[in-house]
C-alpha angles and dihedrals in degrees: 000000000000137000103231102195146296116311096178146328114218130208137174118254134197098220126012096210094046088050091047091052091054099044099035105028099032104030095029097232109146120235101240103172142009129173139165121242114209098170132026123228086259090058095252114146114241142167103216138145117209116194137174138212116197128220125207093265091056096254119123145215108221134191140197123212108191123167098180097076128033127251124186111229114201137163106272122221111233090247092052097053138339135159113224116200122186121236132171113271093244090058098062096085094046089050090052090053093045091049093050091046088054090053096252124146099242121195126192162346086219117184110217094175094247100037136023118218146187125199139207137148131257121224090272094056096256116143111242116201120195106199135187123200118240120220090260093052099108093046091047091052095046108110091203088064106029103051094231095160092048092048091051092047091049090049092051092048096048104037118106113270 
């Protein structure tokens, strides 16, 4: 058995149209599906809209707007939650300019050694990272070269109990 890839990640949103404007009009991800859910698979009644924006590889970012049960929206710290979307390196500066022109607080360009990134927030408070691979990306992400398993084992051993 194998996991073949990401189909979609799903998040709550405050307003479906406001979210659509950001992901479709600003980021350029087409809205590919939207449907209402009136009953959950556990037979609970609900009033929810589930909708999907597709990326070039076919995977999607999806959202739920549901007004029948509360959800606390808060500004997320980058470490708590962020959505990283890949862009070509030459597009980082134009995205900074587009974000500023749209009135967004744009941070970056941050150099992470293997990627360069800019950051802003969507209308729901989620941190959106636009990231561009550096030439050393694949080597940096190769577990045979980077010692990922050893780093994780060391972390587990040394973290406070």
